PDB file with one MODEL, atoms N, CA, C and O in Angstrom:
MODEL        1
ATOM      1  N   UNK A   1      -3.716 -22.369  19.793  1.00  0.00           N
ATOM      2  CA  UNK A   1      -3.194 -22.326  18.436  1.00  0.00           C
ATOM      3  C   UNK A   1      -3.445 -23.680  17.771  1.00  0.00           C
ATOM      4  O   UNK A   1      -3.282 -24.731  18.392  1.00  0.00           O
ATOM      5  N   UNK A   2      -3.841 -23.635  16.512  1.00  0.00           N
ATOM      6  CA  UNK A   2      -4.156 -24.854  15.781  1.00  0.00           C
ATOM      7  C   UNK A   2      -2.900 -25.657  15.493  1.00  0.00           C
ATOM      8  O   UNK A   2      -1.787 -25.131  15.508  1.00  0.00           O
ATOM      9  N   UNK A   3      -3.101 -26.938  15.232  1.00  0.00           N
ATOM     10  CA  UNK A   3      -1.962 -27.815  14.957  1.00  0.00           C
ATOM     11  C   UNK A   3      -1.943 -28.215  13.489  1.00  0.00           C
ATOM     12  O   UNK A   3      -2.885 -27.945  12.744  1.00  0.00           O
ATOM     13  N   UNK A   4      -0.877 -28.851  13.097  1.00  0.00           N
ATOM     14  CA  UNK A   4      -0.727 -29.340  11.733  1.00  0.00           C
ATOM     15  C   UNK A   4      -1.361 -30.715  11.612  1.00  0.00           C
ATOM     16  O   UNK A   4      -1.413 -31.477  12.578  1.00  0.00           O
ATOM     17  N   UNK A   5      -1.838 -31.020  10.426  1.00  0.00           N
ATOM     18  CA  UNK A   5      -2.285 -32.373  10.138  1.00  0.00           C
ATOM     19  C   UNK A   5      -1.912 -32.698   8.703  1.00  0.00           C
ATOM     20  O   UNK A   5      -1.727 -31.802   7.880  1.00  0.00           O
ATOM     21  N   UNK A   6      -1.804 -33.970   8.415  1.00  0.00           N
ATOM     22  CA  UNK A   6      -1.393 -34.420   7.081  1.00  0.00           C
ATOM     23  C   UNK A   6      -2.590 -34.506   6.162  1.00  0.00           C
ATOM     24  O   UNK A   6      -3.677 -34.917   6.569  1.00  0.00           O
ATOM     25  N   UNK A   7      -2.383 -34.115   4.920  1.00  0.00           N
ATOM     26  CA  UNK A   7      -3.391 -34.273   3.877  1.00  0.00           C
ATOM     27  C   UNK A   7      -2.857 -35.310   2.906  1.00  0.00           C
ATOM     28  O   UNK A   7      -1.732 -35.195   2.422  1.00  0.00           O
ATOM     29  N   UNK A   8      -3.656 -36.311   2.627  1.00  0.00           N
ATOM     30  CA  UNK A   8      -3.240 -37.365   1.705  1.00  0.00           C
ATOM     31  C   UNK A   8      -4.393 -37.729   0.790  1.00  0.00           C
ATOM     32  O   UNK A   8      -5.542 -37.822   1.221  1.00  0.00           O
ATOM     33  N   UNK A   9      -4.070 -37.935  -0.488  1.00  0.00           N
ATOM     34  CA  UNK A   9      -5.044 -38.431  -1.453  1.00  0.00           C
ATOM     35  C   UNK A   9      -6.306 -37.571  -1.500  1.00  0.00           C
ATOM     36  O   UNK A   9      -7.419 -38.095  -1.450  1.00  0.00           O
ATOM     37  N   UNK A  10      -6.134 -36.252  -1.596  1.00  0.00           N
ATOM     38  CA  UNK A  10      -7.246 -35.306  -1.586  1.00  0.00           C
ATOM     39  C   UNK A  10      -7.625 -34.942  -3.014  1.00  0.00           C
ATOM     40  O   UNK A  10      -6.757 -34.771  -3.869  1.00  0.00           O
ATOM     41  N   UNK A  11      -8.920 -34.824  -3.267  1.00  0.00           N
ATOM     42  CA  UNK A  11      -9.416 -34.335  -4.550  1.00  0.00           C
ATOM     43  C   UNK A  11      -9.059 -32.850  -4.641  1.00  0.00           C
ATOM     44  O   UNK A  11      -9.598 -32.039  -3.888  1.00  0.00           O
ATOM     45  N   UNK A  12      -8.167 -32.491  -5.547  1.00  0.00           N
ATOM     46  CA  UNK A  12      -7.631 -31.129  -5.618  1.00  0.00           C
ATOM     47  C   UNK A  12      -8.734 -30.108  -5.887  1.00  0.00           C
ATOM     48  O   UNK A  12      -8.752 -29.050  -5.259  1.00  0.00           O
ATOM     49  N   UNK A  13      -9.644 -30.399  -6.798  1.00  0.00           N
ATOM     50  CA  UNK A  13     -10.732 -29.469  -7.128  1.00  0.00           C
ATOM     51  C   UNK A  13     -11.582 -29.170  -5.894  1.00  0.00           C
ATOM     52  O   UNK A  13     -11.893 -28.009  -5.626  1.00  0.00           O
ATOM     53  N   UNK A  14     -11.955 -30.193  -5.152  1.00  0.00           N
ATOM     54  CA  UNK A  14     -12.765 -30.003  -3.942  1.00  0.00           C
ATOM     55  C   UNK A  14     -11.962 -29.304  -2.846  1.00  0.00           C
ATOM     56  O   UNK A  14     -12.516 -28.521  -2.075  1.00  0.00           O
ATOM     57  N   UNK A  15     -10.681 -29.580  -2.775  1.00  0.00           N
ATOM     58  CA  UNK A  15      -9.813 -28.939  -1.788  1.00  0.00           C
ATOM     59  C   UNK A  15      -9.744 -27.430  -2.037  1.00  0.00           C
ATOM     60  O   UNK A  15      -9.807 -26.646  -1.091  1.00  0.00           O
ATOM     61  N   UNK A  16      -9.615 -27.018  -3.305  1.00  0.00           N
ATOM     62  CA  UNK A  16      -9.582 -25.590  -3.653  1.00  0.00           C
ATOM     63  C   UNK A  16     -10.909 -24.933  -3.267  1.00  0.00           C
ATOM     64  O   UNK A  16     -10.916 -23.825  -2.730  1.00  0.00           O
ATOM     65  N   UNK A  17     -12.028 -25.603  -3.535  1.00  0.00           N
ATOM     66  CA  UNK A  17     -13.337 -25.058  -3.138  1.00  0.00           C
ATOM     67  C   UNK A  17     -13.399 -24.861  -1.629  1.00  0.00           C
ATOM     68  O   UNK A  17     -13.892 -23.838  -1.152  1.00  0.00           O
ATOM     69  N   UNK A  18     -12.901 -25.833  -0.883  1.00  0.00           N
ATOM     70  CA  UNK A  18     -12.913 -25.738   0.579  1.00  0.00           C
ATOM     71  C   UNK A  18     -12.020 -24.591   1.058  1.00  0.00           C
ATOM     72  O   UNK A  18     -12.374 -23.894   2.008  1.00  0.00           O
ATOM     73  N   UNK A  19     -10.875 -24.388   0.417  1.00  0.00           N
ATOM     74  CA  UNK A  19      -9.983 -23.285   0.796  1.00  0.00           C
ATOM     75  C   UNK A  19     -10.679 -21.941   0.644  1.00  0.00           C
ATOM     76  O   UNK A  19     -10.466 -21.035   1.449  1.00  0.00           O
ATOM     77  N   UNK A  20     -11.514 -21.808  -0.390  1.00  0.00           N
ATOM     78  CA  UNK A  20     -12.239 -20.554  -0.602  1.00  0.00           C
ATOM     79  C   UNK A  20     -13.220 -20.261   0.528  1.00  0.00           C
ATOM     80  O   UNK A  20     -13.590 -19.107   0.738  1.00  0.00           O
ATOM     81  N   UNK A  21     -13.642 -21.285   1.252  1.00  0.00           N
ATOM     82  CA  UNK A  21     -14.563 -21.111   2.377  1.00  0.00           C
ATOM     83  C   UNK A  21     -13.848 -20.796   3.692  1.00  0.00           C
ATOM     84  O   UNK A  21     -14.490 -20.392   4.661  1.00  0.00           O
ATOM     85  N   UNK A  22     -12.545 -20.975   3.734  1.00  0.00           N
ATOM     86  CA  UNK A  22     -11.788 -20.754   4.971  1.00  0.00           C
ATOM     87  C   UNK A  22     -11.749 -19.277   5.338  1.00  0.00           C
ATOM     88  O   UNK A  22     -11.665 -18.410   4.469  1.00  0.00           O
ATOM     89  N   UNK A  23     -11.813 -19.004   6.639  1.00  0.00           N
ATOM     90  CA  UNK A  23     -11.827 -17.632   7.150  1.00  0.00           C
ATOM     91  C   UNK A  23     -10.428 -17.100   7.437  1.00  0.00           C
ATOM     92  O   UNK A  23     -10.176 -15.907   7.263  1.00  0.00           O
ATOM     93  N   UNK A  24      -9.523 -17.957   7.869  1.00  0.00           N
ATOM     94  CA  UNK A  24      -8.165 -17.542   8.216  1.00  0.00           C
ATOM     95  C   UNK A  24      -7.152 -18.076   7.227  1.00  0.00           C
ATOM     96  O   UNK A  24      -7.504 -18.729   6.244  1.00  0.00           O
ATOM     97  N   UNK A  25      -5.890 -17.791   7.496  1.00  0.00           N
ATOM     98  CA  UNK A  25      -4.812 -18.296   6.648  1.00  0.00           C
ATOM     99  C   UNK A  25      -4.673 -19.801   6.807  1.00  0.00           C
ATOM    100  O   UNK A  25      -4.818 -20.346   7.902  1.00  0.00           O
ATOM    101  N   UNK A  26      -4.390 -20.455   5.699  1.00  0.00           N
ATOM    102  CA  UNK A  26      -4.157 -21.897   5.661  1.00  0.00           C
ATOM    103  C   UNK A  26      -2.798 -22.096   4.998  1.00  0.00           C
ATOM    104  O   UNK A  26      -2.590 -21.696   3.852  1.00  0.00           O
ATOM    105  N   UNK A  27      -1.885 -22.712   5.724  1.00  0.00           N
ATOM    106  CA  UNK A  27      -0.533 -22.920   5.207  1.00  0.00           C
ATOM    107  C   UNK A  27      -0.350 -24.370   4.784  1.00  0.00           C
ATOM    108  O   UNK A  27      -0.720 -25.289   5.514  1.00  0.00           O
ATOM    109  N   UNK A  28       0.219 -24.569   3.609  1.00  0.00           N
ATOM    110  CA  UNK A  28       0.629 -25.887   3.153  1.00  0.00           C
ATOM    111  C   UNK A  28       2.124 -25.980   3.405  1.00  0.00           C
ATOM    112  O   UNK A  28       2.881 -25.103   2.988  1.00  0.00           O
ATOM    113  N   UNK A  29       2.553 -27.027   4.081  1.00  0.00           N
ATOM    114  CA  UNK A  29       3.963 -27.209   4.426  1.00  0.00           C
ATOM    115  C   UNK A  29       4.444 -28.499   3.768  1.00  0.00           C
ATOM    116  O   UNK A  29       3.932 -29.584   4.047  1.00  0.00           O
ATOM    117  N   UNK A  30       5.430 -28.362   2.895  1.00  0.00           N
ATOM    118  CA  UNK A  30       5.939 -29.515   2.150  1.00  0.00           C
ATOM    119  C   UNK A  30       6.964 -30.282   2.976  1.00  0.00           C
ATOM    120  O   UNK A  30       7.397 -29.830   4.036  1.00  0.00           O
ATOM    121  N   UNK A  31       7.338 -31.442   2.472  1.00  0.00           N
ATOM    122  CA  UNK A  31       8.360 -32.248   3.150  1.00  0.00           C
ATOM    123  C   UNK A  31       9.718 -31.554   3.133  1.00  0.00           C
ATOM    124  O   UNK A  31      10.586 -31.881   3.942  1.00  0.00           O
ATOM    125  N   UNK A  32       9.917 -30.588   2.210  1.00  0.00           N
ATOM    126  CA  UNK A  32      11.154 -29.792   2.177  1.00  0.00           C
ATOM    127  C   UNK A  32      11.048 -28.558   3.073  1.00  0.00           C
ATOM    128  O   UNK A  32      11.948 -27.719   3.082  1.00  0.00           O
ATOM    129  N   UNK A  33       9.940 -28.445   3.832  1.00  0.00           N
ATOM    130  CA  UNK A  33       9.660 -27.339   4.746  1.00  0.00           C
ATOM    131  C   UNK A  33       9.378 -26.021   4.021  1.00  0.00           C
ATOM    132  O   UNK A  33       9.564 -24.949   4.596  1.00  0.00           O
ATOM    133  N   UNK A  34       8.930 -26.093   2.762  1.00  0.00           N
ATOM    134  CA  UNK A  34       8.436 -24.902   2.073  1.00  0.00           C
ATOM    135  C   UNK A  34       7.050 -24.599   2.620  1.00  0.00           C
ATOM    136  O   UNK A  34       6.276 -25.514   2.898  1.00  0.00           O
ATOM    137  N   UNK A  35       6.733 -23.311   2.777  1.00  0.00           N
ATOM    138  CA  UNK A  35       5.436 -22.880   3.290  1.00  0.00           C
ATOM    139  C   UNK A  35       4.709 -22.081   2.211  1.00  0.00           C
ATOM    140  O   UNK A  35       5.271 -21.149   1.637  1.00  0.00           O
ATOM    141  N   UNK A  36       3.454 -22.450   1.937  1.00  0.00           N
ATOM    142  CA  UNK A  36       2.619 -21.746   0.970  1.00  0.00           C
ATOM    143  C   UNK A  36       1.327 -21.337   1.667  1.00  0.00           C
ATOM    144  O   UNK A  36       0.642 -22.178   2.248  1.00  0.00           O
ATOM    145  N   UNK A  37       0.987 -20.028   1.610  1.00  0.00           N
ATOM    146  CA  UNK A  37      -0.278 -19.554   2.165  1.00  0.00           C
ATOM    147  C   UNK A  37      -1.363 -19.828   1.128  1.00  0.00           C
ATOM    148  O   UNK A  37      -1.431 -19.148   0.103  1.00  0.00           O
ATOM    149  N   UNK A  38      -2.201 -20.811   1.389  1.00  0.00           N
ATOM    150  CA  UNK A  38      -3.180 -21.265   0.409  1.00  0.00           C
ATOM    151  C   UNK A  38      -4.389 -20.354   0.274  1.00  0.00           C
ATOM    152  O   UNK A  38      -5.293 -20.657  -0.505  1.00  0.00           O
ATOM    153  N   UNK A  39      -4.435 -19.248   1.008  1.00  0.00           N
ATOM    154  CA  UNK A  39      -5.482 -18.254   0.786  1.00  0.00           C
ATOM    155  C   UNK A  39      -5.156 -17.423  -0.453  1.00  0.00           C
ATOM    156  O   UNK A  39      -6.043 -16.770  -1.003  1.00  0.00           O
ATOM    157  N   UNK A  40      -3.920 -17.437  -0.892  1.00  0.00           N
ATOM    158  CA  UNK A  40      -3.479 -16.740  -2.102  1.00  0.00           C
ATOM    159  C   UNK A  40      -3.603 -17.690  -3.289  1.00  0.00           C
ATOM    160  O   UNK A  40      -3.097 -18.811  -3.247  1.00  0.00           O
ATOM    161  N   UNK A  41      -4.278 -17.242  -4.348  1.00  0.00           N
ATOM    162  CA  UNK A  41      -4.437 -18.091  -5.540  1.00  0.00           C
ATOM    163  C   UNK A  41      -3.080 -18.432  -6.160  1.00  0.00           C
ATOM    164  O   UNK A  41      -2.885 -19.552  -6.634  1.00  0.00           O
ATOM    165  N   UNK A  42      -2.144 -17.486  -6.163  1.00  0.00           N
ATOM    166  CA  UNK A  42      -0.816 -17.760  -6.709  1.00  0.00           C
ATOM    167  C   UNK A  42      -0.103 -18.831  -5.885  1.00  0.00           C
ATOM    168  O   UNK A  42       0.520 -19.733  -6.444  1.00  0.00           O
ATOM    169  N   UNK A  43      -0.193 -18.733  -4.564  1.00  0.00           N
ATOM    170  CA  UNK A  43       0.419 -19.752  -3.699  1.00  0.00           C
ATOM    171  C   UNK A  43      -0.280 -21.096  -3.849  1.00  0.00           C
ATOM    172  O   UNK A  43       0.362 -22.143  -3.763  1.00  0.00           O
ATOM    173  N   UNK A  44      -1.599 -21.075  -4.072  1.00  0.00           N
ATOM    174  CA  UNK A  44      -2.311 -22.329  -4.318  1.00  0.00           C
ATOM    175  C   UNK A  44      -1.712 -23.029  -5.530  1.00  0.00           C
ATOM    176  O   UNK A  44      -1.423 -24.225  -5.489  1.00  0.00           O
ATOM    177  N   UNK A  45      -1.529 -22.275  -6.607  1.00  0.00           N
ATOM    178  CA  UNK A  45      -0.958 -22.865  -7.823  1.00  0.00           C
ATOM    179  C   UNK A  45       0.444 -23.398  -7.578  1.00  0.00           C
ATOM    180  O   UNK A  45       0.751 -24.538  -7.926  1.00  0.00           O
ATOM    181  N   UNK A  46       1.291 -22.572  -6.980  1.00  0.00           N
ATOM    182  CA  UNK A  46       2.682 -22.981  -6.746  1.00  0.00           C
ATOM    183  C   UNK A  46       2.756 -24.183  -5.810  1.00  0.00           C
ATOM    184  O   UNK A  46       3.481 -25.140  -6.083  1.00  0.00           O
ATOM    185  N   UNK A  47       2.015 -24.136  -4.715  1.00  0.00           N
ATOM    186  CA  UNK A  47       2.060 -25.216  -3.735  1.00  0.00           C
ATOM    187  C   UNK A  47       1.482 -26.512  -4.255  1.00  0.00           C
ATOM    188  O   UNK A  47       2.066 -27.579  -4.064  1.00  0.00           O
ATOM    189  N   UNK A  48       0.353 -26.427  -4.903  1.00  0.00           N
ATOM    190  CA  UNK A  48      -0.317 -27.642  -5.358  1.00  0.00           C
ATOM    191  C   UNK A  48       0.406 -28.261  -6.547  1.00  0.00           C
ATOM    192  O   UNK A  48       0.464 -29.485  -6.666  1.00  0.00           O
ATOM    193  N   UNK A  49       0.955 -27.436  -7.421  1.00  0.00           N
ATOM    194  CA  UNK A  49       1.727 -27.988  -8.545  1.00  0.00           C
ATOM    195  C   UNK A  49       2.888 -28.829  -8.024  1.00  0.00           C
ATOM    196  O   UNK A  49       3.224 -29.857  -8.614  1.00  0.00           O
ATOM    197  N   UNK A  50       3.503 -28.398  -6.922  1.00  0.00           N
ATOM    198  CA  UNK A  50       4.609 -29.160  -6.329  1.00  0.00           C
ATOM    199  C   UNK A  50       4.159 -30.509  -5.779  1.00  0.00           C
ATOM    200  O   UNK A  50       4.972 -31.423  -5.641  1.00  0.00           O
ATOM    201  N   UNK A  51       2.895 -30.637  -5.470  1.00  0.00           N
ATOM    202  CA  UNK A  51       2.424 -31.828  -4.766  1.00  0.00           C
ATOM    203  C   UNK A  51       1.515 -32.740  -5.575  1.00  0.00           C
ATOM    204  O   UNK A  51       1.114 -33.798  -5.091  1.00  0.00           O
ATOM    205  N   UNK A  52       1.184 -32.345  -6.801  1.00  0.00           N
ATOM    206  CA  UNK A  52       0.258 -33.164  -7.590  1.00  0.00           C
ATOM    207  C   UNK A  52       0.974 -34.382  -8.161  1.00  0.00           C
ATOM    208  O   UNK A  52       2.049 -34.299  -8.755  1.00  0.00           O
ATOM    209  N   UNK A  53       0.324 -35.498  -7.949  1.00  0.00           N
ATOM    210  CA  UNK A  53       0.808 -36.757  -8.525  1.00  0.00           C
ATOM    211  C   UNK A  53      -0.423 -37.527  -8.964  1.00  0.00           C
ATOM    212  O   UNK A  53      -1.195 -37.995  -8.127  1.00  0.00           O
ATOM    213  N   UNK A  54      -0.614 -37.661 -10.264  1.00  0.00           N
ATOM    214  CA  UNK A  54      -1.780 -38.374 -10.774  1.00  0.00           C
ATOM    215  C   UNK A  54      -3.097 -37.686 -10.462  1.00  0.00           C
ATOM    216  O   UNK A  54      -4.117 -38.355 -10.298  1.00  0.00           O
ATOM    217  N   UNK A  55      -3.094 -36.350 -10.376  1.00  0.00           N
ATOM    218  CA  UNK A  55      -4.319 -35.609 -10.109  1.00  0.00           C
ATOM    219  C   UNK A  55      -4.746 -35.598  -8.655  1.00  0.00           C
ATOM    220  O   UNK A  55      -5.836 -35.118  -8.343  1.00  0.00           O
ATOM    221  N   UNK A  56      -3.934 -36.104  -7.770  1.00  0.00           N
ATOM    222  CA  UNK A  56      -4.258 -36.143  -6.343  1.00  0.00           C
ATOM    223  C   UNK A  56      -3.161 -35.461  -5.547  1.00  0.00           C
ATOM    224  O   UNK A  56      -1.992 -35.496  -5.931  1.00  0.00           O
ATOM    225  N   UNK A  57      -3.538 -34.841  -4.439  1.00  0.00           N
ATOM    226  CA  UNK A  57      -2.577 -34.198  -3.547  1.00  0.00           C
ATOM    227  C   UNK A  57      -1.924 -35.266  -2.675  1.00  0.00           C
ATOM    228  O   UNK A  57      -2.615 -36.110  -2.104  1.00  0.00           O
ATOM    229  N   UNK A  58      -0.605 -35.232  -2.571  1.00  0.00           N
ATOM    230  CA  UNK A  58       0.088 -36.247  -1.779  1.00  0.00           C
ATOM    231  C   UNK A  58       1.035 -35.609  -0.777  1.00  0.00           C
ATOM    232  O   UNK A  58       1.614 -34.556  -1.043  1.00  0.00           O
ATOM    233  N   UNK A  59       1.189 -36.244   0.368  1.00  0.00           N
ATOM    234  CA  UNK A  59       2.223 -35.936   1.353  1.00  0.00           C
ATOM    235  C   UNK A  59       2.382 -34.460   1.690  1.00  0.00           C
ATOM    236  O   UNK A  59       3.430 -33.871   1.424  1.00  0.00           O
ATOM    237  N   UNK A  60       1.349 -33.863   2.272  1.00  0.00           N
ATOM    238  CA  UNK A  60       1.413 -32.457   2.667  1.00  0.00           C
ATOM    239  C   UNK A  60       0.929 -32.304   4.097  1.00  0.00           C
ATOM    240  O   UNK A  60       0.119 -33.093   4.583  1.00  0.00           O
ATOM    241  N   UNK A  61       1.436 -31.283   4.757  1.00  0.00           N
ATOM    242  CA  UNK A  61       0.930 -30.919   6.078  1.00  0.00           C
ATOM    243  C   UNK A  61       0.182 -29.605   5.916  1.00  0.00           C
ATOM    244  O   UNK A  61       0.587 -28.738   5.141  1.00  0.00           O
ATOM    245  N   UNK A  62      -0.894 -29.469   6.643  1.00  0.00           N
ATOM    246  CA  UNK A  62      -1.716 -28.268   6.611  1.00  0.00           C
ATOM    247  C   UNK A  62      -1.728 -27.658   8.003  1.00  0.00           C
ATOM    248  O   UNK A  62      -1.900 -28.358   9.001  1.00  0.00           O
ATOM    249  N   UNK A  63      -1.544 -26.343   8.058  1.00  0.00           N
ATOM    250  CA  UNK A  63      -1.643 -25.590   9.306  1.00  0.00           C
ATOM    251  C   UNK A  63      -2.704 -24.517   9.101  1.00  0.00           C
ATOM    252  O   UNK A  63      -2.623 -23.743   8.147  1.00  0.00           O
ATOM    253  N   UNK A  64      -3.694 -24.464   9.982  1.00  0.00           N
ATOM    254  CA  UNK A  64      -4.765 -23.472   9.902  1.00  0.00           C
ATOM    255  C   UNK A  64      -4.695 -22.539  11.099  1.00  0.00           C
ATOM    256  O   UNK A  64      -4.546 -22.988  12.236  1.00  0.00           O
ATOM    257  N   UNK A  65      -4.801 -21.234  10.841  1.00  0.00           N
ATOM    258  CA  UNK A  65      -4.864 -20.264  11.933  1.00  0.00           C
ATOM    259  C   UNK A  65      -6.211 -20.338  12.644  1.00  0.00           C
ATOM    260  O   UNK A  65      -6.290 -20.123  13.854  1.00  0.00           O
ATOM    261  N   UNK A  66      -7.266 -20.640  11.897  1.00  0.00           N
ATOM    262  CA  UNK A  66      -8.625 -20.655  12.420  1.00  0.00           C
ATOM    263  C   UNK A  66      -9.040 -22.098  12.730  1.00  0.00           C
ATOM    264  O   UNK A  66      -8.936 -22.975  11.873  1.00  0.00           O
ATOM    265  N   UNK A  67      -9.505 -22.336  13.948  1.00  0.00           N
ATOM    266  CA  UNK A  67      -9.878 -23.694  14.376  1.00  0.00           C
ATOM    267  C   UNK A  67     -11.037 -24.260  13.556  1.00  0.00           C
ATOM    268  O   UNK A  67     -11.075 -25.463  13.297  1.00  0.00           O
ATOM    269  N   UNK A  68     -11.990 -23.405  13.142  1.00  0.00           N
ATOM    270  CA  UNK A  68     -13.106 -23.881  12.319  1.00  0.00           C
ATOM    271  C   UNK A  68     -12.617 -24.352  10.949  1.00  0.00           C
ATOM    272  O   UNK A  68     -13.100 -25.351  10.418  1.00  0.00           O
ATOM    273  N   UNK A  69     -11.655 -23.624  10.385  1.00  0.00           N
ATOM    274  CA  UNK A  69     -11.068 -24.032   9.106  1.00  0.00           C
ATOM    275  C   UNK A  69     -10.370 -25.376   9.258  1.00  0.00           C
ATOM    276  O   UNK A  69     -10.502 -26.258   8.409  1.00  0.00           O
ATOM    277  N   UNK A  70      -9.625 -25.520  10.351  1.00  0.00           N
ATOM    278  CA  UNK A  70      -8.921 -26.777  10.614  1.00  0.00           C
ATOM    279  C   UNK A  70      -9.905 -27.937  10.699  1.00  0.00           C
ATOM    280  O   UNK A  70      -9.672 -29.000  10.124  1.00  0.00           O
ATOM    281  N   UNK A  71     -10.997 -27.730  11.415  1.00  0.00           N
ATOM    282  CA  UNK A  71     -12.006 -28.772  11.576  1.00  0.00           C
ATOM    283  C   UNK A  71     -12.611 -29.162  10.225  1.00  0.00           C
ATOM    284  O   UNK A  71     -12.757 -30.347   9.926  1.00  0.00           O
ATOM    285  N   UNK A  72     -12.963 -28.160   9.410  1.00  0.00           N
ATOM    286  CA  UNK A  72     -13.565 -28.427   8.106  1.00  0.00           C
ATOM    287  C   UNK A  72     -12.600 -29.205   7.205  1.00  0.00           C
ATOM    288  O   UNK A  72     -12.990 -30.200   6.593  1.00  0.00           O
ATOM    289  N   UNK A  73     -11.346 -28.754   7.122  1.00  0.00           N
ATOM    290  CA  UNK A  73     -10.378 -29.420   6.247  1.00  0.00           C
ATOM    291  C   UNK A  73      -9.998 -30.804   6.769  1.00  0.00           C
ATOM    292  O   UNK A  73      -9.768 -31.723   5.984  1.00  0.00           O
ATOM    293  N   UNK A  74      -9.932 -30.952   8.086  1.00  0.00           N
ATOM    294  CA  UNK A  74      -9.625 -32.259   8.675  1.00  0.00           C
ATOM    295  C   UNK A  74     -10.738 -33.257   8.357  1.00  0.00           C
ATOM    296  O   UNK A  74     -10.465 -34.397   7.981  1.00  0.00           O
ATOM    297  N   UNK A  75     -12.007 -32.821   8.512  1.00  0.00           N
ATOM    298  CA  UNK A  75     -13.140 -33.697   8.172  1.00  0.00           C
ATOM    299  C   UNK A  75     -13.125 -34.056   6.691  1.00  0.00           C
ATOM    300  O   UNK A  75     -13.398 -35.197   6.318  1.00  0.00           O
ATOM    301  N   UNK A  76     -12.802 -33.072   5.848  1.00  0.00           N
ATOM    302  CA  UNK A  76     -12.725 -33.342   4.411  1.00  0.00           C
ATOM    303  C   UNK A  76     -11.647 -34.385   4.123  1.00  0.00           C
ATOM    304  O   UNK A  76     -11.834 -35.262   3.280  1.00  0.00           O
ATOM    305  N   UNK A  77     -10.535 -34.287   4.817  1.00  0.00           N
ATOM    306  CA  UNK A  77      -9.439 -35.240   4.654  1.00  0.00           C
ATOM    307  C   UNK A  77      -9.883 -36.651   5.049  1.00  0.00           C
ATOM    308  O   UNK A  77      -9.513 -37.624   4.391  1.00  0.00           O
ATOM    309  N   UNK A  78     -10.671 -36.764   6.116  1.00  0.00           N
ATOM    310  CA  UNK A  78     -11.126 -38.077   6.591  1.00  0.00           C
ATOM    311  C   UNK A  78     -12.278 -38.648   5.776  1.00  0.00           C
ATOM    312  O   UNK A  78     -12.272 -39.824   5.412  1.00  0.00           O
ATOM    313  N   UNK A  79     -13.273 -37.797   5.493  1.00  0.00           N
ATOM    314  CA  UNK A  79     -14.539 -38.286   4.949  1.00  0.00           C
ATOM    315  C   UNK A  79     -14.826 -37.853   3.520  1.00  0.00           C
ATOM    316  O   UNK A  79     -15.831 -38.269   2.944  1.00  0.00           O
ATOM    317  N   UNK A  80     -13.964 -37.026   2.933  1.00  0.00           N
ATOM    318  CA  UNK A  80     -14.225 -36.500   1.597  1.00  0.00           C
ATOM    319  C   UNK A  80     -15.075 -35.247   1.683  1.00  0.00           C
ATOM    320  O   UNK A  80     -15.491 -34.844   2.770  1.00  0.00           O
ATOM    321  N   UNK A  81     -15.335 -34.626   0.530  1.00  0.00           N
ATOM    322  CA  UNK A  81     -16.091 -33.366   0.519  1.00  0.00           C
ATOM    323  C   UNK A  81     -17.508 -33.562   1.041  1.00  0.00           C
ATOM    324  O   UNK A  81     -18.154 -34.571   0.760  1.00  0.00           O
ATOM    325  N   UNK A  82     -17.978 -32.589   1.800  1.00  0.00           N
ATOM    326  CA  UNK A  82     -19.339 -32.592   2.330  1.00  0.00           C
ATOM    327  C   UNK A  82     -20.121 -31.491   1.632  1.00  0.00           C
ATOM    328  O   UNK A  82     -19.539 -30.492   1.210  1.00  0.00           O
ATOM    329  N   UNK A  83     -21.428 -31.660   1.507  1.00  0.00           N
ATOM    330  CA  UNK A  83     -22.264 -30.604   0.927  1.00  0.00           C
ATOM    331  C   UNK A  83     -22.214 -29.384   1.821  1.00  0.00           C
ATOM    332  O   UNK A  83     -22.335 -29.500   3.040  1.00  0.00           O
ATOM    333  N   UNK A  84     -22.035 -28.208   1.224  1.00  0.00           N
ATOM    334  CA  UNK A  84     -21.939 -26.956   1.970  1.00  0.00           C
ATOM    335  C   UNK A  84     -23.269 -26.211   1.963  1.00  0.00           C
ATOM    336  O   UNK A  84     -23.282 -25.000   2.182  1.00  0.00           O
ATOM    337  N   UNK A  85     -24.388 -26.893   1.719  1.00  0.00           N
ATOM    338  CA  UNK A  85     -25.707 -26.266   1.591  1.00  0.00           C
ATOM    339  C   UNK A  85     -26.185 -25.609   2.833  1.00  0.00           C
ATOM    340  O   UNK A  85     -27.280 -25.046   2.852  1.00  0.00           O
TER     341      UNK A  85
ENDMDL
END
């Protein structure tokens, strides 16, 4: 089972694009322990609106059901968006 990792200072536009490429459910977990399934566009809006500060995503934990999704989002968190060509 995949583990949680923190997302900090993420480009929201690129993060949404990456979520669209994910195969499994991706949960955003807030510091208040709210859970948002980011595969749902409505949950993306609700979850990200709660976390936007100055156009950047702050202080969130991400849980991925799919290990490949976790790897992609973790790399994006470390190195920024990569070309998906």
